[in-house]
Rosetta silent file (secondary structure, phi, psi, omega in degrees, C-alpha in Angstrom):
SEQUENCE: MKNLLWMSLIVLAGCSADVRRFVPPTADLTHMAHLVALSDPAGTLLHSGGYFLFITSVDGKWSKNDWELREIPSDVYLTPGTHQFRVLYRHTGLTASARFEIAAKEGTTYYIHRHTGAYGIQFWLTEGKEDGPRVGELLPTGNN
SCORE:     score description
SCORE:     0.000 S_00000001
   1 L     0.000  -40.437  179.949  100.082   94.113  142.354 S_00000001
   2 H   -63.121  -40.597  178.344   96.406   94.934  141.882 S_00000001
   3 H   -64.175  -38.233  178.655   97.243   98.590  141.194 S_00000001
   4 H   -63.672  -39.875  177.628   99.828   97.543  138.608 S_00000001
   5 H   -63.284  -45.756  178.674   97.219   95.432  136.811 S_00000001
   6 H   -62.403  -42.002  179.515   94.737   98.329  136.697 S_00000001
   7 H   -62.621  -41.203  178.533   97.421  100.690  135.443 S_00000001
   8 H   -62.995  -42.020  178.774   98.348   98.228  132.670 S_00000001
   9 H   -64.061  -39.531  178.756   94.709   97.927  131.587 S_00000001
  10 H   -65.223  -43.630  179.202   94.320  101.709  131.440 S_00000001
  11 H   -64.138  -44.273  179.509   97.473  102.095  129.336 S_00000001
  12 H   -63.815  -38.848  177.993   96.402   99.314  126.957 S_00000001
  13 H   -64.792  -36.402  178.054   92.946  100.857  126.574 S_00000001
  14 H   -70.079  -23.782 -178.634   94.563  104.191  125.708 S_00000001
  15 H   -89.777  -17.699 -175.222   96.689  102.532  123.023 S_00000001
  16 L   -77.281  146.406  179.316   93.919  100.608  121.309 S_00000001
  17 L   -70.683  133.303 -178.945   92.327  102.002  118.179 S_00000001
  18 L  -100.201   79.826 -178.004   88.857  103.376  118.820 S_00000001
  19 L   -74.277   -8.471 -179.093   87.065  102.418  115.617 S_00000001
  20 L   -97.756    6.507 -172.700   83.725  102.974  117.372 S_00000001
  21 L   -54.248  -31.357 -171.878   84.313  106.664  118.154 S_00000001
  22 E  -105.852   14.161  175.411   81.629  107.922  115.726 S_00000001
  23 L  -128.731  158.140  176.741   78.801  105.494  116.530 S_00000001
  24 L   -58.111  143.926 -176.129   76.810  104.979  119.742 S_00000001
  25 L   -57.449  -28.167 -177.652   78.691  102.668  122.172 S_00000001
  26 L   -98.347    6.490 -175.947   75.930  100.039  122.073 S_00000001
  27 L   -66.338  144.287  174.302   75.432  100.133  118.287 S_00000001
  28 L   -81.417  114.599 -173.703   75.475   96.902  116.308 S_00000001
  29 H   -64.627  -19.322  177.887   78.397   97.401  113.914 S_00000001
  30 H   -67.967  -18.149  179.109   76.746   95.247  111.223 S_00000001
  31 H   -99.356    5.098 -179.664   74.261   98.114  110.766 S_00000001
  32 L  -104.216  166.565  172.342   76.964  100.778  110.485 S_00000001
  33 E   -91.980  144.349 -178.222   79.150  101.849  107.566 S_00000001
  34 E  -115.124  124.622 -178.391   82.841  100.903  107.822 S_00000001
  35 E  -109.740  120.357 -174.236   85.462  103.327  106.486 S_00000001
  36 E  -122.688  123.723  174.733   88.919  101.813  105.827 S_00000001
  37 E   -92.769  118.323 -176.104   92.050  103.765  104.815 S_00000001
  38 L   -77.170  128.089 -179.853   94.296  101.431  102.817 S_00000001
  39 L  -137.917  174.290  171.728   97.946  101.407  103.915 S_00000001
  40 L   -60.985  145.870  175.875  100.960   99.142  103.812 S_00000001
  41 L   -61.867  149.151 -178.496  100.439   96.142  106.095 S_00000001
  42 L   -59.971  -27.736 -177.427  101.898   96.561  109.583 S_00000001
  43 L   -88.652   14.792 -178.776  104.259   93.624  108.992 S_00000001
  44 L   -58.501  136.012 -179.155  105.943   95.200  105.962 S_00000001
  45 L   -59.175  -48.797  179.842  109.672   94.436  105.926 S_00000001
  46 L   -96.592   65.848 -173.188  110.685   97.983  105.073 S_00000001
  47 H   -55.233  -38.642 -177.913  108.246   99.544  107.504 S_00000001
  48 H   -68.550  -21.062  179.396  109.955  102.955  107.403 S_00000001
  49 H   -93.623    1.968 -176.727  109.489  103.043  103.624 S_00000001
  50 L   -78.593  165.707  174.963  105.778  102.236  103.745 S_00000001
  51 E  -108.633  150.450 -175.431  102.911  104.565  103.090 S_00000001
  52 E  -140.298  135.743  174.234  100.151  105.136  105.592 S_00000001
  53 E  -113.806  136.211  178.977   96.672  106.665  105.451 S_00000001
  54 E  -129.760  148.578  174.731   94.897  107.818  108.580 S_00000001
  55 E   -94.184  112.151 -172.789   91.401  109.174  109.210 S_00000001
  56 E   -92.201  -26.275  178.063   91.990  112.397  111.151 S_00000001
  57 E  -159.771  156.699  174.928   88.428  113.644  111.633 S_00000001
  58 E  -134.639  126.266  179.693   84.772  112.901  110.913 S_00000001
  59 L    51.463   38.298  177.569   82.163  115.668  110.746 S_00000001
  60 L    81.895   -1.983  179.232   84.640  118.097  112.330 S_00000001
  61 E  -100.042  128.294 -179.857   85.397  115.842  115.338 S_00000001
  62 E   -62.900  144.429 -179.382   89.011  114.685  115.721 S_00000001
  63 L   -85.264   -5.037 -179.424   89.511  110.934  115.570 S_00000001
  64 L  -144.978  134.116  174.375   92.157  111.041  118.316 S_00000001
  65 L   -85.786  154.543 -178.937   92.358  113.047  121.525 S_00000001
  66 L   -59.355  -32.354 -175.416   95.644  114.676  122.556 S_00000001
  67 L   -82.624   -9.236 -179.344   95.900  112.520  125.699 S_00000001
  68 L   -79.188  139.123 -178.603   95.551  109.225  123.798 S_00000001
  69 L   -85.092  -19.841 -173.626   98.742  107.267  123.151 S_00000001
  70 L   -70.772  164.124  173.980   97.450  105.361  120.143 S_00000001
  71 L   -70.927  164.367  171.718   98.035  106.237  116.503 S_00000001
  72 L   -64.405  138.766 -174.831   95.414  108.029  114.467 S_00000001
  73 L   -70.933  151.933  174.225   92.998  105.300  113.267 S_00000001
  74 L  -105.688    1.302  171.089   93.040  103.878  109.776 S_00000001
  75 E  -152.666  146.330  178.202   89.449  102.658  110.064 S_00000001
  76 E  -144.092  161.153  172.090   86.282  103.861  111.761 S_00000001
  77 E  -104.497  144.271 -179.485   82.599  102.994  111.829 S_00000001
  78 E  -127.663  150.306  171.560   79.987  105.590  110.873 S_00000001
  79 L   -72.062  150.016  176.564   76.246  105.814  111.283 S_00000001
  80 L   -58.834  145.014 -179.299   74.395  105.661  107.957 S_00000001
  81 E   131.441 -175.121 -177.013   73.935  109.097  106.390 S_00000001
  82 E   -84.968  130.766 -179.980   76.018  111.928  104.978 S_00000001
  83 E  -137.449  149.325  169.188   79.438  112.523  106.564 S_00000001
  84 E  -112.457  140.334  178.590   82.503  114.612  105.851 S_00000001
  85 E  -146.803  160.292  179.353   85.890  113.304  106.868 S_00000001
  86 E  -117.187  146.536  174.660   89.584  114.083  106.475 S_00000001
  87 E  -125.986  154.196  178.741   92.470  111.750  105.765 S_00000001
  88 E  -124.140  131.790  177.625   96.204  112.176  106.198 S_00000001
  89 E  -107.676  133.389  177.445   98.799  110.478  103.983 S_00000001
  90 E  -130.449  134.897  175.187  102.338  109.862  105.311 S_00000001
  91 E  -156.217  112.273  178.907  105.330  108.480  103.478 S_00000001
  92 L    23.196   73.335  174.845  108.944  109.012  104.598 S_00000001
  93 L    88.617   -7.969  179.892  108.890  112.745  105.133 S_00000001
  94 E  -108.331  134.290  174.121  105.975  113.488  102.801 S_00000001
  95 E  -132.817  149.992  175.611  102.489  114.295  104.041 S_00000001
  96 E  -151.463  158.075  178.958   99.292  115.229  102.232 S_00000001
  97 E  -136.248  161.986  178.150   95.660  115.471  103.235 S_00000001
  98 E  -146.266  159.208  178.591   92.249  115.239  101.611 S_00000001
  99 E  -130.400  132.947 -176.585   88.655  115.909  102.597 S_00000001
 100 E  -124.720  159.306  166.585   85.692  113.812  101.436 S_00000001
 101 E  -128.347  137.549 -177.364   81.930  113.752  101.685 S_00000001
 102 E  -143.001  144.771  171.811   80.067  110.471  101.474 S_00000001
 103 E   -96.714   91.380 -174.006   76.494  109.250  101.819 S_00000001
 104 E   -72.055  134.929  179.001   77.281  106.188  103.934 S_00000001
 105 L  -103.804  147.172  178.985   74.993  103.172  103.598 S_00000001
 106 L   -57.854  132.647  175.254   74.180  100.705  106.349 S_00000001
 107 L    72.595   10.824 -176.534   76.414   97.610  106.375 S_00000001
 108 L  -104.960  142.396  175.748   78.682   98.893  103.587 S_00000001
 109 E  -102.387  136.550  178.276   82.477   99.121  103.653 S_00000001
 110 E  -118.473  138.818 -178.249   84.218  102.057  101.978 S_00000001
 111 E  -115.002  131.723  176.782   87.907  102.063  101.047 S_00000001
 112 E   -96.858  124.668 -178.512   90.097  105.164  100.873 S_00000001
 113 E  -113.812  164.667  172.261   92.787  104.902   98.201 S_00000001
 114 E  -147.930  151.172  172.913   95.726  107.039   97.174 S_00000001
 115 E  -135.982  125.116  179.446   98.069  107.147   94.211 S_00000001
 116 E   -96.036  123.052  178.590  101.338  109.050   94.352 S_00000001
 117 E  -117.630 -176.503 -178.006  102.455  110.490   91.044 S_00000001
 118 L   -65.399  -28.716 -174.730  105.234  112.788   89.904 S_00000001
 119 L  -117.169   16.793  177.595  103.119  115.909   90.441 S_00000001
 120 E   151.639 -173.314 -177.518  100.990  115.069   93.430 S_00000001
 121 E  -120.699  131.064  176.621   98.812  112.601   95.244 S_00000001
 122 E  -102.431  140.224  176.854   95.355  111.516   94.123 S_00000001
 123 E  -121.681  146.947  173.761   92.767  110.298   96.621 S_00000001
 124 E  -158.671  165.524  179.920   89.503  108.417   95.947 S_00000001
 125 E  -118.087  143.935  170.468   86.895  106.174   97.630 S_00000001
 126 E  -124.108  156.088 -177.222   85.460  102.851   96.533 S_00000001
 127 E  -113.341  135.525  172.217   82.358  101.108   97.828 S_00000001
 128 L    88.715  -45.604  177.998   81.931   97.459   98.768 S_00000001
 129 L  -153.777  167.779 -174.764   85.381   96.189   97.835 S_00000001
 130 L   -60.810  -33.537  178.570   88.811   97.587   97.074 S_00000001
 131 L  -104.498   25.028  179.484   88.209   97.529   93.326 S_00000001
 132 L   -74.433 -177.031 -179.128   84.548   98.546   93.659 S_00000001
 133 L   -67.696  146.678  177.184   82.894  101.566   92.097 S_00000001
 134 E   -73.821  137.755 -178.676   84.187  105.018   92.987 S_00000001
 135 E  -138.830  177.147  175.952   81.886  106.973   95.285 S_00000001
 136 L    76.632  176.353 -179.852   81.850  110.093   97.405 S_00000001
 137 E  -129.571  129.675  174.717   83.054  113.560   96.641 S_00000001
 138 E   -81.964  120.946 -175.759   86.551  114.940   97.071 S_00000001
 139 E  -101.745  160.097  173.234   86.161  118.383   98.665 S_00000001
 140 L   -59.920  146.961 -175.545   88.570  121.335   98.807 S_00000001
 141 L   -89.691   28.828  177.925   90.877  120.966  101.834 S_00000001
 142 L   -61.653 -165.566 -175.256   90.094  124.403  103.274 S_00000001
 143 L   -81.893    4.563 -179.093   89.260  125.010  106.940 S_00000001
 144 L   -75.472    0.000    0.000   85.706  123.678  106.653 S_00000001
């Protein structure tokens, strides 16, 4: 029974989102920048028809290891300073990606937005609140 409990804890830990991956483990998150990719809520009735944004990497480091069971995170914490990160957009068979650079400020939340139009998908960042000022720089999505 004890082994079963340990195994369950290990599996649950592997499934949980690691929003702290890019900050020191003992860091006070109130002093970090919070990056949030806006998606449909998890409880959406037509879940298969929803759109989802994920943060796939920060400063060239993947946000998810191959052995982890969890989904790619939709939010992470960053240390203050300049960072580059990639996002992935998914919507019923359609995927797109973008790459950003941002000068993250301590204690500030940044929101990643997307708008799907007839000829493509636009991505942008806002600072402080969802309808806050646009910040950051959208970079070419090359191999950098």
